KEVEXVO-838196 format. One record per residue: chain; residue number from 1; x, y, z of N, C-alpha, C in turn. Coordinates in steps of 0.001 Angstrom, whole numbers, plus 500000, padded with zeros to 6 digits. Example, Ala and Ser with C-alpha at 12.3 -4.5 7.8 and 13.67 -1.06 7.14 Angstrom:
! KEVEXVO-838196
NUPA   kette    nr      n.u      n.v      n.w     ca.u     ca.v     ca.w      c.u      c.v      c.w
NUPA       A     1   513190   494310   507800   512300   495500   507800   513200   496700   507800
NUPA       A     2   512850   497750   507080   513670   498940   507140   512900   500030   507870
! end
This chain:
! KEVEXVO-838196
NUPA   kette    nr      n.u      n.v      n.w     ca.u     ca.v     ca.w      c.u      c.v      c.w
NUPA       A     1   501130   498843   500208   500278   499716   499929   500983   501165   499601
NUPA       A     2   500599   502188   499401   501157   503219   498878   500767   504636   499902
NUPA       A     3   501236   505426   500412   500733   506388   501059   500863   507732   499896
NUPA       A     4   499702   508719   499896   499891   509657   499010   499880   510853   500159
NUPA       A     5   500848   511829   499624   500769   512838   500320   499751   514139   500130
NUPA       A     6   498896   514383   500658   497740   515347   500351   498205   517154   500893
NUPA       A     7   498885   517994   499052   499192   519150   499882   498401   519942   500642
NUPA       A     8   498576   521261   501073   497810   521780   502301   497274   523054   501089
NUPA       A     9   496264   523224   501455   494943   523938   500586   495858   525395   500176
NUPA       A    10   495458   525716   499277   496412   527675   498885   496071   528585   500146
NUPA       A    11   496885   529371   500250   496379   530171   501515   496481   529492   502981
NUPA       A    12   496360   527906   503422   496577   527830   504565   497631   527429   505346
NUPA       A    13   497873   527451   506437   499148   526908   507068   499655   525829   507610
NUPA       A    14   500592   524757   506872   501056   523640   507367   501111   523903   509055
NUPA       A    15   500153   522252   509825   500407   522573   511236   501348   521671   511356
NUPA       A    16   502433   521918   511950   503733   521321   512659   503154   519970   512814
NUPA       A    17   503917   519183   513018   503515   517297   513154   503560   517180   514559
NUPA       A    18   502489   516594   515261   502682   516337   516514   503688   515125   516822
NUPA       A    19   504468   515718   518246   505688   515168   518828   504988   514711   520201
NUPA       A    20   505843   513202   520095   504976   512608   521901   506049   512683   522703
NUPA       A    21   507328   513490   522304   508206   514257   523197   507861   515176   523962
NUPA       A    22   506266   516081   523434   505745   517638   523693   505078   517423   524651
NUPA       A    23   505519   518201   525714   503939   517889   526671   502611   518427   526280
NUPA       A    24   501652   518233   526736   500519   518756   526210   500226   519895   527565
NUPA       A    25   499408   520823   527449   499574   521877   527751   497780   521328   528987
NUPA       A    26   498444   521490   530066   497837   520905   531719   496617   522737   531456
NUPA       A    27   495175   521702   531892   493682   522049   532040   493809   523152   533252
NUPA       A    28   494060   524728   533708   494008   525215   534588   493175   524987   535694
NUPA       A    29   493550   524802   537301   493148   524372   538219   492716   525701   539125
NUPA       A    30   491780   525248   539548   491376   526148   541220   491757   525926   542084
NUPA       A    31   492901   526799   542584   493634   526851   544077   493058   526838   544758
NUPA       A    32   493094   525908   545786   492278   526003   547539   492529   527179   547981
NUPA       A    33   491817   527822   548918   492242   528886   549655   492930   528767   550881
NUPA       A    34   493784   529655   550877   494994   529501   551612   494899   529553   553299
NUPA       A    35   495067   529219   554164   495017   529005   555773   494553   530784   556145
NUPA       A    36   494853   531751   555265   494264   532879   556021   492712   533111   555931
NUPA       A    37   492690   532633   554451   491493   532629   553851   490556   531828   554628
NUPA       A    38   491209   530917   554977   489793   529719   555391   489477   530483   556836
NUPA       A    39   490657   530996   557264   490141   531845   558842   488931   532948   558714
NUPA       A    40   489158   533136   557275   488559   534772   557189   487125   534460   556906
NUPA       A    41   487170   533242   556022   485948   532519   555968   484881   532264   557442
NUPA       A    42   485620   531825   558072   485400   531296   559531   484404   532258   559960
NUPA       A    43   485591   533054   560212   484999   534303   560901   484235   535000   560235
NUPA       A    44   483946   535064   559320   482395   535495   558734   481265   535026   559029
NUPA       A    45   481387   533456   559039   480465   532832   559234   479834   532860   560977
NUPA       A    46   480879   533366   561533   480787   532938   563142   479966   534260   562917
NUPA       A    47   480313   535422   562506   479728   536661   562252   478172   536681   562233
NUPA       A    48   478115   536399   560704   476845   536122   560357   475907   535052   561120
NUPA       A    49   476315   534251   562144   475479   533535   563027   475054   533898   564097
NUPA       A    50   476053   534927   564796   475923   535921   566174   475096   536953   565302
NUPA       A    51   474826   537238   564822   474022   538319   564224   472671   538294   563838
NUPA       A    52   472207   536719   563346   470980   535923   563192   470555   535820   564907
NUPA       A    53   471861   535214   566046   471021   534643   567249   470357   536121   567737
NUPA       A    54   471227   537501   567716   471095   538556   568416   469713   538919   567531
NUPA       A    55   469466   539159   566044   468416   539160   565661   467263   538574   566373
NUPA       A    56   467037   536949   566473   465736   536418   566693   465524   536006   568131
NUPA       A    57   466713   536016   568709   466490   535664   570233   466387   537036   571299
NUPA       A    58   467333   537940   570792   467568   538956   571392   466488   539567   572284
NUPA       A    59   465327   540106   571209   463827   540311   572232   463428   539405   573439
NUPA       A    60   463561   538420   573080   463653   536925   574124   463919   537587   575253
NUPA       A    61   465325   537434   575286   466175   537665   576438   466284   538681   577049
NUPA       A    62   465658   539984   576351   465670   541040   576744   464314   540984   577646
NUPA       A    63   463411   540348   577396   462054   540269   578166   462604   539562   579605
NUPA       A    64   463144   538592   579242   463597   537857   580421   464669   538173   580914
NUPA       A    65   465097   539299   580883   466306   540033   581900   465370   541266   582472
NUPA       A    66   464444   542026   581937   463453   542524   582219   462576   542438   583158
NUPA       A    67   461718   541272   582548   460596   540429   583554   460712   539539   584314
NUPA       A    68   461770   539120   584402   462272   537766   585341   463649   538323   586438
NUPA       A    69   464655   538475   585199   466384   538466   586163   466017   539950   587195
NUPA       A    70   465552   540895   586184   465594   542042   587561   464791   541802   588759
NUPA       A    71   463195   541478   588523   462489   541436   589431   463128   540493   590477
NUPA       A    72   463947   539220   590172   464524   538153   591315   465860   538759   591462
NUPA       A    73   466544   539556   591254   467627   539750   591797   466974   541015   592766
NUPA       A    74   465777   542262   592094   464951   543266   593263   464648   542506   594527
NUPA       A    75   464436   541038   594422   463645   540768   595586   464568   539870   596468
NUPA       A    76   465725   539520   596185   466880   538989   596522   467998   540235   597367
NUPA       A    77   467355   541666   597141   467857   543018   597712   467262   543063   598653
NUPA       A    78   465757   543055   598650   464605   543412   599256   464569   542774   600455
NUPA       A    79   464769   541004   600738   465145   540464   601052   466143   540576   602183
NUPA       A    80   466872   541456   602401   467899   542139   603470   467569   543148   604093
NUPA       A    81   466911   543799   604032   465967   545007   604324   464958   544634   605323
NUPA       A    82   464504   545385   606186   463233   545744   607001   462743   546892   606470
NUPA       A    83   461706   546498   605401   461078   547602   604824   459037   546978   604971
NUPA       A    84   458605   547850   604780   457179   548017   604883   456384   548674   603613
NUPA       A    85   455500   547755   602915   455334   548326   602058   454326   549783   602501
NUPA       A    86   454663   550436   601475   454305   551966   601920   455198   553024   601942
NUPA       A    87   456043   552836   603036   456991   553547   603737   458269   553866   603041
NUPA       A    88   458670   554678   603449   459886   555490   602643   461037   554839   603377
NUPA       A    89   461077   554487   604401   462178   554532   605184   462527   552486   604798
NUPA       A    90   463752   552149   604944   463978   550865   604618   465641   550825   605049
NUPA       A    91   465433   549631   606122   466787   549603   607055   467367   548171   606759
NUPA       A    92   468945   548383   606333   469331   546932   605990   469728   546078   607070
NUPA       A    93   469254   545257   607252   469812   544098   608294   470076   542509   607585
NUPA       A    94   470801   542401   606843   471524   541841   606306   470614   540368   606192
NUPA       A    95   470853   539415   606890   470379   537994   606628   469508   538059   607866
NUPA       A    96   468469   538869   608570   467518   539105   609349   466467   538442   609709
NUPA       A    97   465761   538740   608029   464699   538328   607632   464893   536508   607795
NUPA       A    98   465447   536418   606984   466430   534607   606778   466068   533972   608535
NUPA       A    99   466820   534614   609246   467082   533775   610677   465658   534294   611493
NUPA       A   100   464984   534910   611141   463334   534966   611836   462250   534246   610934
NUPA       A   101   462841   533767   609761   461715   532749   609040   462526   531291   609966
NUPA       A   102   463490   531031   609623   463967   530003   610264   463844   529382   611615
NUPA       A   103   463698   530548   612661   463607   530105   613790   461753   530698   614754
NUPA       A   104   461025   530850   613468   459730   531088   613652   458727   529755   613905
NUPA       A   105   457993   529923   614709   457192   529085   615480   456262   528289   614256
NUPA       A   106   455694   529531   613535   454618   528926   612539   455698   528259   611340
NUPA       A   107   457072   528151   611129   457654   527556   609858   457278   526455   609826
NUPA       A   108   457393   525515   611149   457131   523733   610891   456011   523973   610398
NUPA       A   109   454879   524460   610252   453448   523965   610166   453172   524611   608303
NUPA       A   110   454087   525670   608262   454186   526335   606944   454553   524893   606049
NUPA       A   111   455967   524357   606476   456950   523768   605266   455796   521932   605501
NUPA       A   112   455228   521444   606579   454339   520050   606767   453331   520809   605862
NUPA       A   113   452492   521628   605906   451655   522082   605046   451741   521759   603490
NUPA       A   114   453109   522969   603074   453303   522614   602193   453577   521418   601138
NUPA       A   115   454616   521104   602217   454991   518933   601673   453804   518244   601542
NUPA       A   116   452866   518214   602491   451634   517362   602352   451301   517804   601133
NUPA       A   117   450103   519288   601090   449858   519694   599876   450198   519031   598536
NUPA       A   118   452273   519114   598288   452933   519313   597264   452783   517668   596980
NUPA       A   119   453185   516422   597751   453116   515512   597454   451832   514552   596992
NUPA       A   120   450603   514903   598011   449237   514329   597654   449065   515215   596059
NUPA       A   121   449025   516402   596127   448838   516816   594941   449242   516167   593216
NUPA       A   122   450683   516141   593482   451511   515713   592412   451398   514051   592304
NUPA       A   123   451517   513499   593256   451351   511996   593386   449720   511886   593065
NUPA       A   124   448818   512240   593295   447576   511853   593220   447296   512093   591679
NUPA       A   125   447341   513457   591469   447455   513969   589762   447748   512666   588789
NUPA       A   126   449510   512562   589003   450094   511521   588185   449386   510699   588045
NUPA       A   127   448908   509436   589408   448338   508147   589064   446958   508115   588345
NUPA       A   128   446314   508643   589389   444506   509251   588963   444446   509606   587338
NUPA       A   129   445434   510721   586313   445609   510803   585193   446187   509804   584357
NUPA       A   130   446959   508870   585036   447659   507919   584205   446013   506767   583782
NUPA       A   131   445856   506605   584975   444242   505713   584826   443044   506124   584353
NUPA       A   132   443059   507954   584049   441458   508121   583337   442528   508446   582202
NUPA       A   133   443688   508427   581685   444255   508431   580188   443993   506987   579749
NUPA       A   134   444182   505982   580049   444299   504598   579761   442569   504566   579483
NUPA       A   135   441611   504933   580676   440164   504978   580223   439971   505982   578981
NUPA       A   136   440555   506902   578379   439777   507523   577607   440414   507404   576317
NUPA       A   137   441390   505765   576305   441981   505770   575301   441618   504620   574541
NUPA       A   138   440166   503760   575181   439778   503020   574696   438585   503448   573601
NUPA       A   139   438249   502253   572893   437129   502656   571716   435895   502628   572711
NUPA       A   140   435337   504112   572886   433981   503962   573839   433313   504861   573460
NUPA       A   141   431845   504696   573495   430900   505601   572943   431149   506962   573421
NUPA       A   142   431433   507912   573074   431189   509381   573400   432218   509521   573815
NUPA       A   143   433413   508980   573478   434608   509261   573876   435128   510371   573712
NUPA       A   144   435232   511460   572345   435655   512882   572246   435153   513772   573238
NUPA       A   145   433282   513503   573360   432845   514306   574705   433228   514209   576124
NUPA       A   146   433938   513051   576485   434158   512554   577503   435677   513043   578045
NUPA       A   147   436380   513293   576619   437736   513798   576929   437476   515525   577003
NUPA       A   148   436307   516094   576286   436411   517328   576701   435446   517615   577907
NUPA       A   149   435066   516731   578639   434555   516976   580057   435717   517056   580884
NUPA       A   150   436592   515814   580974   437518   515927   581403   438624   517121   581537
NUPA       A   151   438804   517448   579999   439282   518323   580689   439205   519599   580579
NUPA       A   152   437992   520017   581250   437399   521157   581044   437761   522106   582358
NUPA       A   153   437493   521577   583677   437801   522210   584417   439395   522797   584605
NUPA       A   154   440279   522271   584140   441801   522623   583973   441625   524135   583425
NUPA       A   155   440738   524286   582377   440505   526152   581671   440146   527097   582662
NUPA       A   156   439484   526527   583690   438417   527451   584280   439370   527864   585339
NUPA       A   157   438758   529280   586010   439590   530256   586926   439353   529263   588265
NUPA       A   158   441088   529135   588965   441243   528625   590241   440347   529413   591055
NUPA       A   159   439988   530470   591390   439046   530872   592310   437858   531160   592201
NUPA       A   160   437332   531084   590885   435916   530240   590480   435589   529043   591128
NUPA       A   161   436642   527753   590690   436838   527022   591244   436460   526713   592528
NUPA       A   162   437334   526998   593133   437154   527183   595122   435807   528101   595555
NUPA       A   163   435429   528824   594791   433858   529394   595587   433066   528587   595358
NUPA       A   164   433064   527438   594087   431899   526480   593443   431983   525809   594605
NUPA       A   165   433039   525324   595305   433741   523644   595460   433603   524000   597391
NUPA       A   166   433829   525560   597715   433171   525625   598833   431753   525730   599113
NUPA       A   167   430803   526201   598661   429322   525426   598870   429507   523930   598664
NUPA       A   168   429994   523664   597603   429758   521938   597810   430196   521041   599131
NUPA       A   169   430956   521779   599293   431692   521023   600836   431036   521748   602079
NUPA       A   170   429744   522407   601804   429310   522724   602964   428833   521538   604196
NUPA       A   171   429327   521689   605570   429236   520436   606210   427102   520124   606295
NUPA       A   172   426247   521031   606046   425144   521063   606197   424122   520983   605288
NUPA       A   173   424764   522170   603677   424063   521414   602893   424543   521321   601557
NUPA       A   174   425773   521001   601594   426647   520858   600140   425878   519533   599433
NUPA       A   175   427051   519230   598343   426414   518406   597761   427064   517414   598576
NUPA       A   176   428614   517143   598762   429121   516206   599661   428587   515521   600917
NUPA       A   177   427921   516716   601828   427495   516222   602697   426068   515578   602231
NUPA       A   178   425323   515390   601428   424111   514629   600941   424446   513600   600309
NUPA       A   179   426028   513505   599427   426539   512129   598895   426724   511005   600181
NUPA       A   180   427730   511826   601066   427862   511025   602467   426854   510687   603012
NUPA       A   181   425764   510941   603167   424340   510679   603901   424124   509528   603272
NUPA       A   182   424134   509581   601745   423568   508325   601098   424268   506901   601709
NUPA       A   183   425273   507218   601758   425819   505987   602747   426214   505818   604223
NUPA       A   184   425310   506434   604668   425433   506970   606014   426572   507283   606706
NUPA       A   185   427851   508053   606307   428386   508656   606889   427980   510125   607472
NUPA       A   186   428775   510671   608308   428584   511995   608460   429025   512673   607766
NUPA       A   187   428936   514136   607258   429605   515466   607174   431003   515697   607649
NUPA       A   188   431971   515711   607520   433239   516139   608341   432944   517934   608404
NUPA       A   189   433706   518397   609479   433691   519645   609556   434936   520585   608550
NUPA       A   190   434625   520544   607473   435427   520954   606376   436381   522312   606894
NUPA       A   191   435575   523052   607154   435841   524241   607234   436918   524704   608253
NUPA       A   192   436861   523948   609413   437562   524131   611218   438157   523172   611688
NUPA       A   193   438080   521858   611320   438505   520651   611996   439815   520292   610981
NUPA       A   194   441096   520212   611563   442091   519638   611079   441791   518422   611208
NUPA       A   195   442514   517253   609866   442981   517948   608899   442239   518200   607650
NUPA       A   196   441102   517991   607739   439717   518375   606949   439829   519669   605712
NUPA       A   197   440237   521129   606527   440647   521550   605395   441366   521763   604308
NUPA       A   198   442794   520854   604943   443914   520696   603543   443560   519746   602739
NUPA       A   199   442290   518369   603560   442192   517246   602411   440933   517918   601668
NUPA       A   200   440179   518878   601679   439032   519831   600848   439948   520298   599567
NUPA       A   201   441194   520740   600136   442018   521775   598760   442920   520912   598158
NUPA       A   202   443010   519555   598707   443867   518613   598252   443165   518345   596860
NUPA       A   203   441493   517869   597469   440399   517099   596685   440169   518528   595133
NUPA       A   204   440174   519741   595556   439632   520356   594797   440773   520641   593419
NUPA       A   205   442142   520842   594416   443282   520955   593253   443000   519708   592052
NUPA       A   206   442932   518354   592541   443552   517299   592207   442026   517376   590937
NUPA       A   207   440835   518349   591310   439841   517663   590052   439921   518742   588923
NUPA       A   208   440462   519662   589509   440853   520767   588224   441968   520942   587121
NUPA       A   209   443034   519605   587626   444560   519718   587050   444459   518156   586825
NUPA       A   210   443537   517200   587207   442930   516336   586785   443591   516177   585286
NUPA       A   211   442321   517081   584237   441991   516852   583086   443244   517052   582499
NUPA       A   212   444068   518083   583171   445476   518032   582063   446652   517166   582020
NUPA       A   213   446585   516434   582964   447412   515150   583367   447050   514238   582576
NUPA       A   214   445805   513725   582484   444862   513164   581483   445388   513446   580334
NUPA       A   215   445350   514262   579620   445421   514308   577920   447038   514421   577721
NUPA       A   216   447747   514833   578677   449270   514846   578562   449605   513539   578231
NUPA       A   217   449140   512911   579616   449133   510819   579078   448483   510487   578047
NUPA       A   218   447525   511054   577516   446752   510331   576560   447584   510590   575282
NUPA       A   219   447847   511482   574921   449257   511858   574064   450226   511134   573813
NUPA       A   220   450862   510645   574691   452099   509582   575406   451476   508301   575087
NUPA       A   221   450180   508124   575306   449728   506844   574976   449843   506296   573453
NUPA       A   222   449236   507503   572717   448861   507605   571255   449937   507369   570520
NUPA       A   223   451114   507689   571268   452542   507488   570542   453291   506447   570805
NUPA       A   224   452633   505339   571419   453416   503803   571459   452944   503163   570224
NUPA       A   225   453916   502856   569814   454329   501470   568787   452740   500593   568507
NUPA       A   226   451862   501010   567693   450650   499349   568333   451418   498001   567597
NUPA       A   227   452667   498488   567222   453274   496816   566587   454138   496594   567977
NUPA       A   228   454215   497055   569115   455045   496317   569840   453817   495819   570746
NUPA       A   229   452692   496497   571133   451400   495609   571845   451022   494735   571091
NUPA       A   230   451083   494788   569822   450607   493703   568989   451633   492330   568894
NUPA       A   231   452550   492522   569248   453565   491269   569192   453564   491037   570982
NUPA       A   232   453616   492174   571645   453209   491519   573075   452297   490597   573312
NUPA       A   233   451129   491189   572532   449614   490180   572519   450125   488849   572325
NUPA       A   234   451018   488615   570946   451230   487277   570337   451643   486489   570991
NUPA       A   235   452429   487245   571935   453201   486301   572840   452553   485869   573943
NUPA       A   236   451727   486375   574229   450755   485908   575332   450831   486854   576488
NUPA       A   237   451007   487809   576113   451621   488637   577504   449738   489288   577824
NUPA       A   238   449379   489556   579095   448397   490024   579711   448705   491358   578886
NUPA       A   239   447360   492407   579682   447469   493439   579414   447946   494142   580470
NUPA       A   240   448258   493494   581928   448701   494287   582967   450456   494068   582684
NUPA       A   241   450696   492903   581950   452071   492826   581649   452807   493829   580505
NUPA       A   242   451699   494010   579010   451952   494856   578403   452349   496463   578643
NUPA       A   243   451149   496631   579747   451363   498130   580517   452936   498275   581061
NUPA       A   244   452941   497120   582006   454432   497313   583304   455547   497473   582278
NUPA       A   245   455581   496533   581187   456685   495969   580687   457223   497069   579695
NUPA       A   246   456001   497382   578369   456169   498323   577208   455722   499729   577571
NUPA       A   247   454366   499851   577760   453865   501320   577654   454402   501986   578844
NUPA       A   248   454458   501723   579894   454996   502618   580914   456841   502927   580497
NUPA       A   249   457499   502137   580141   458886   502698   580237   458674   503718   578701
NUPA       A   250   457878   503617   577651   457824   504176   576890   457158   505471   577249
NUPA       A   251   456354   505549   578537   455877   506963   578682   457005   507203   580059
NUPA       A   252   457885   507598   579837   458912   508077   580660   459290   509462   580594
NUPA       A   253   459110   509832   579359   459383   510869   578976   458160   511440   579261
NUPA       A   254   457037   511894   579109   455464   512342   579416   455913   512390   581047
NUPA       A   255   456260   511337   581386   455641   511228   583216   456885   512169   583267
NUPA       A   256   458015   512177   583503   459479   513279   583532   458806   514331   583474
NUPA       A   257   458191   514718   582044   457442   516419   581955   456553   516711   582844
NUPA       A   258   455820   515365   583025   454818   516171   584235   454808   516061   585605
NUPA       A   259   455977   515132   586031   456650   515551   587346   457431   516512   587117
NUPA       A   260   457967   517641   586333   458377   518498   586385   457466   519658   586562
NUPA       A   261   456262   520087   585456   455418   520746   585515   454604   520549   586463
NUPA       A   262   454136   519219   587225   453117   519656   588304   453904   519423   589481
NUPA       A   263   454930   519739   589325   455572   519970   591036   455948   521679   591232
NUPA       A   264   456247   521930   589955   456406   523459   589792   454995   524376   590413
NUPA       A   265   453952   523592   589732   452607   524445   589708   452199   523734   591240
NUPA       A   266   452605   522851   591592   451846   522655   593023   452599   523477   593937
NUPA       A   267   453895   523720   594127   454559   524367   595368   454065   526076   594745
NUPA       A   268   453265   526787   594006   453003   527750   593131   451924   528044   593521
NUPA       A   269   451025   527084   594118   449380   527218   593887   449003   528184   595222
NUPA       A   270   448080   529103   595027   447520   530149   595419   446299   530315   595200
NUPA       A   271   445541   530347   594140   444081   531058   594442   443407   530266   594891
NUPA       A   272   443207   528626   594777   442458   527694   595100   442550   528210   597260
NUPA       A   273   443754   528269   597067   443703   528318   598601   443258   529674   599056
NUPA       A   274   443172   530785   598518   442501   531768   598739   441539   531501   598919
NUPA       A   275   440792   531141   597878   439177   531106   597797   438456   530331   598756
NUPA       A   276   439081   529258   599321   438163   528208   600273   438953   528297   601645
NUPA       A   277   440183   528876   602189   440299   528951   603278   440895   529648   603909
NUPA       A   278   441704   530483   602860   442594   531636   603567   443858   530976   604323
NUPA       A   279   444225   530589   603732   445790   529705   605190   445043   529133   606278
NUPA       A   280   443624   528938   606641   442750   528562   607999   442471   527171   607591
NUPA       A   281   442305   526901   608971   442221   527309   610386   443351   527190   610818
NUPA       A   282   443954   528555   611615   445242   528450   612494   446182   527991   611499
NUPA       A   283   446368   528347   610004   447624   528105   609496   447938   526619   609095
NUPA       A   284   446787   526063   608682   446683   524939   608465   447156   524332   606778
NUPA       A   285   446617   525715   606240   446500   525579   604895   447351   526685   604164
NUPA       A   286   448520   527228   605106   449051   528049   604800   450398   527518   603904
NUPA       A   287   450474   527331   602813   452040   527071   602191   453177   527879   602054
NUPA       A   288   454121   527746   601591   454727   528676   601025   454246   530007   600161
NUPA       A   289   453663   529418   599329   453247   530113   598266   452237   531336   598905
NUPA       A   290   451237   530655   599621   450323   531771   600542   451036   532188   601562
NUPA       A   291   452146   532122   602211   452071   532476   602937   453341   533876   602712
NUPA       A   292   454138   534103   601513   454453   534970   600423   453462   535848   600573
NUPA       A   293   452197   535947   600419   451073   536668   599785   450599   537425   601164
NUPA       A   294   450490   536555   602386   450112   537170   603376   450997   537767   604099
NUPA       A   295   452140   537619   604569   453391   538666   604927   453305   539927   604077
NUPA       A   296   453399   540027   602633   453373   540937   601903   452308   542254   601882
NUPA       A   297   451314   541061   601655   449623   542143   601078   448525   542636   603002
NUPA       A   298   448521   541614   603515   448441   541502   604522   448979   542146   605628
NUPA       A   299   450198   541357   606158   451209   542010   607084   451834   543103   607098
NUPA       A   300   451872   543505   605637   452891   544572   605276   454510   544508   604735
NUPA       A   301   454866   543337   605372   456239   543117   605494   456788   542564   604271
NUPA       A   302   457012   543629   603642   457588   543268   601911   459057   542686   602178
NUPA       A   303   460269   542818   603123   461083   542436   603384   461077   541148   603556
NUPA       A   304   459987   540366   604869   460753   539454   604956   459597   538628   604175
NUPA       A   305   459109   539227   603446   457906   538538   602168   459211   538532   601244
NUPA       A   306   459991   539024   600642   461390   538836   599803   461621   537598   600305
NUPA       A   307   462218   537594   601526   463084   536726   602078   462869   535098   601804
NUPA       A   308   460858   535246   602522   460398   533717   602161   460177   533577   600508
NUPA       A   309   460094   534356   600102   460154   534522   597816   461285   533810   597594
NUPA       A   310   462307   534000   598350   463734   533708   597819   463809   532317   598509
NUPA       A   311   463046   531821   599548   463400   530655   600007   462995   529430   599209
NUPA       A   312   461486   529983   598703   460572   529134   597765   461319   529161   596184
NUPA       A   313   462236   530676   596144   462974   530006   594709   463743   528840   594830
NUPA       A   314   464569   529021   596070   465655   527911   596424   465208   526425   596389
NUPA       A   315   464096   526557   596336   463516   525044   596769   463264   524716   595422
NUPA       A   316   462486   525502   594719   462115   525504   593495   463741   524636   592549
NUPA       A   317   464480   525824   592919   466134   525472   591870   466452   524484   592714
NUPA       A   318   465923   523881   593604   466921   522924   594108   466010   521371   593838
NUPA       A   319   464460   521542   593530   464217   520213   593293   463965   520284   591912
NUPA       A   320   464450   521099   591392   464379   521157   589072   465726   520485   589911
NUPA       A   321   466953   520566   589900   467831   520092   589668   468187   518842   590190
NUPA       A   322   467662   518563   591423   467696   516635   591268   466432   515836   590499
NUPA       A   323   465830   516497   590040   464813   515805   588984   465912   515692   587549
NUPA       A   324   466463   517108   587025   467247   516711   586058   468453   515965   585902
NUPA       A   325   469143   515639   587366   470241   515500   587756   470311   513495   587882
NUPA       A   326   469039   512932   588637   468837   511780   588666   467388   511491   588464
NUPA       A   327   466654   511941   588387   465441   511595   587645   465391   511236   585806
NUPA       A   328   465970   512197   585806   466023   512205   583952   466762   510705   583529
NUPA       A   329   467577   509773   584735   468405   509171   584219   467317   507811   583708
NUPA       A   330   466008   507609   584280   465405   506482   584037   464335   506790   583133
NUPA       A   331   464495   507850   582114   463831   508370   581245   464055   507628   579932
NUPA       A   332   463498   506807   579022   464041   506199   578267   463365   506654   576568
NUPA       A   333   464469   507639   575889   463805   508130   574809   463884   507497   573568
NUPA       A   334   462387   506931   572897   462921   505890   572061   463532   506643   570688
! end
């Protein structure tokens, strides 16, 4: 076979023959930024994130500083003063108000009433609320109406609820007296004889807040995977065993949330006690929260009331810290 050299066209330049030893020009590459440029980009991102954080969270932080932390610090300062409401003169006494509270004869009664009221209301609401939630979780006729009726007392005014139940507990004409008479029991003196005033307040508080606890537990029950309960039923587990081994462990986040919120709410309860007993008789229903109101607005001792408020704040702080430190370990997050 012979090769034929084709001459170039007129006016065209002949291309040089390719040489295998001639290196091909490499395509340009994007050079990576140096360390200084990377640090500059990272600093710019941090400034942008900080700006967005200040823009979005700044108003909330400002409201907390003005309406939460400023009154807290002011209360701490007032607790070191001997000052009556309306008086233009205040005298610094250091820890005198705290010493007086810890040595007062009424302090053990107040602490006992607070402890009994808190344990009874929180424990009772958790147990009864779980039982009510299990009942409302079943397929029953009128289930939606029953859920509404159970939750309705929670949205009512605590003072109005206290006044209503005050008439119901009347030992002569009240509904409770009529119900006890049907089973042949006399009505206790709910207003005057210990421990019935405290029992009366606890019952009303439970009635008002039971629907809230049941609603939160009901939401937790509906979040339990149905496959797990079906698998337990196939394995022959009873309803009680399924509740104990599957449902309750999966409800621990809900239980922890309710324990924290109900404990804080119970320690700060005021309206029902004010409406029904006003702390009596003989201080048997005077809790720490009601004692703060009584010392400040009835007795006019603002400095002493601030010291009691500081004690209540420390109690709430310690209880919350203990719950977050120890109780949360038992919570199983799925």
